[in-house]
C-alpha positions as CSV (number, residue, x, y, z in Angstrom):
1,M,26.3,-195.5,165.6
2,L,28.1,-192.5,166.5
3,T,25.7,-189.5,167.2
4,V,25.7,-185.4,166.1
5,T,24.8,-183.6,168.7
6,D,22.8,-180.1,167.5
7,N,25.5,-178.1,167.8
8,A,27.7,-180.5,165.6
9,V,24.9,-180.1,162.8
10,Y,24.9,-176.4,163.1
11,V,29.0,-176.5,162.9
12,I,29.4,-178.4,160.2
13,R,26.6,-177.1,158.2
14,E,27.7,-173.2,158.5
15,I,31.2,-174.7,157.1
16,A,30.2,-176.7,154.5
17,A,28.3,-173.0,153.1
18,Q,31.6,-171.0,154.1
19,Q,33.4,-173.3,151.6
20,Q,30.6,-172.9,149.1
21,S,31.7,-176.7,149.2
22,P,28.8,-179.4,146.9
23,E,25.5,-180.1,148.3
24,N,27.1,-183.8,149.3
25,A,29.8,-182.6,150.9
26,G,30.4,-183.3,154.9
27,L,33.1,-183.9,157.6
28,R,35.5,-186.8,157.3
29,I,36.6,-188.5,160.1
30,A,39.2,-190.6,159.7
31,A,41.8,-192.7,162.0
32,D,45.2,-192.2,161.7
33,A,46.7,-195.1,163.2
34,A,50.1,-194.0,163.2
35,A,49.4,-191.0,165.6
36,G,47.0,-192.8,167.2
37,S,44.4,-190.2,166.8
38,L,41.6,-188.9,164.4
39,T,41.8,-186.3,161.3
40,L,38.5,-184.0,160.9
41,T,38.7,-183.1,156.9
42,L,35.5,-181.1,154.5
43,A,35.5,-183.5,152.2
44,D,33.3,-183.2,148.5
45,E,32.1,-186.9,149.4
46,P,32.9,-190.3,151.0
47,T,35.6,-192.1,150.1
48,D,34.8,-196.1,149.2
49,G,34.0,-197.5,152.0
50,D,32.8,-195.1,154.5
51,Q,29.5,-195.0,156.4
52,V,27.8,-192.0,155.7
53,L,25.7,-190.5,158.9
54,D,23.1,-187.7,157.2
55,S,22.0,-186.0,160.2
56,S,19.9,-182.9,159.3
57,G,21.6,-182.1,156.2
58,A,25.1,-182.2,158.2
59,R,26.7,-185.1,156.5
60,V,29.6,-187.0,158.3
61,F,31.5,-189.5,156.3
62,L,33.6,-192.7,158.7
63,D,36.5,-194.0,157.4
64,P,35.8,-198.1,158.5
65,E,38.1,-197.9,161.4
66,A,36.6,-194.6,162.7
67,A,33.5,-195.6,162.4
68,D,34.2,-199.2,164.5
69,M,36.6,-196.6,167.2
70,L,33.0,-194.0,167.1
71,Q,30.7,-196.5,167.3
72,D,29.1,-195.0,170.7
73,K,30.3,-191.6,170.8
74,S,28.9,-188.4,170.2
75,L,30.3,-185.7,168.1
76,D,29.8,-181.9,169.8
77,A,31.0,-179.0,168.4
78,A,31.3,-175.1,169.6
79,V,32.6,-172.0,168.4
80,D,34.6,-170.3,170.6
81,D,34.6,-166.2,171.0
82,D,37.2,-166.0,167.8
83,G,35.4,-167.9,166.0
84,G,37.0,-170.8,166.2
85,V,36.0,-174.0,165.5
86,R,36.2,-177.4,168.1
87,F,34.9,-180.6,167.8
88,G,34.6,-183.2,171.0
89,I,34.0,-186.8,171.5
90,A,31.9,-188.3,174.2
91,A,30.4,-190.6,175.5
92,Q,26.9,-191.0,174.0
93,A,23.9,-190.3,176.7
94,G,21.9,-192.2,178.0
């Protein structure tokens, strides 16, 4: 199952707060098969079939294909000096 770092938890909660999202909102990760990539969006709620992760109040919604792709990965995030957010996916430690 995808894990979420403390940095990513903080960033997801901050993004949701800044957007004044509903309490159950979260970061949705979906596979884009045509582009061979993942898309990340802020969603008010999960879509039918999404796997829902709640890590210290930061919610992540994974579509079924993304959940399969990320089952042994970890989601991290960083904020650069200009306030830009970057999410990264890495192999789980340990």
